[in-house]
N, C-alpha and C positions, 0 to 999 in steps of 0.2 A: 504494500500500500504506500502511495506517495506521502511524503511528509506533510505537504500542504493539506491533503485530504484528512490525514490523521489529526492534524492540528484543528481543522474545522470540526471534526467529530468530537474532539476533546472539548472545544469551546461550546458546542451545542450541549454536550453532556453537562458541563458546568452550569450553563444557564438553566437547564431543566432541573438540576438538583437544587438550585437556589430559588426556583419559582414557587410561589404560593398557590397559584392556579395555572392550569394548562388547558387550552382549548384546541381541539383538533377539527379542522374543516376537511370534509371528504366529498367525494362525488355522490351523485344521486343514487347509484346502485348499492352503496354501502348499507343503507338502512334495510333494504329488502333482503340482502344477504344475511344480515344479522337478525332478521325476524321482527324488526321494528316496522310497523305499518307505514306505508308510503302515502303521499298526498294524492297521487294521480292514478293509482291502479283502478281499473274499471270496476272491479267487484269489491275490493277490500280497502280502497284508499280512504283516508280520513275525510276527504271532501266529497265522497260519493253520496252522502245523505243530503247535501245541499244543492240547490238549483243554481247553476252559474248565472242564469238570467236575473235572478233576484239579488245575487251578490254583486253583480257588475253594474247595478244602477246607481245613479247619483244619489 
């Protein structure tokens, strides 16, 4: 492993160790793979029970 990459990983590790809170942003497919309900799935999505026409009005 190159020294600059090793240094960057070490710096990231130090920041994570010092952090009080950590947030991770992922792509849309991660929630479905983890078993968390998605917003847009046709049958099981969290927004399935709402009418888009009613939500999209002023």
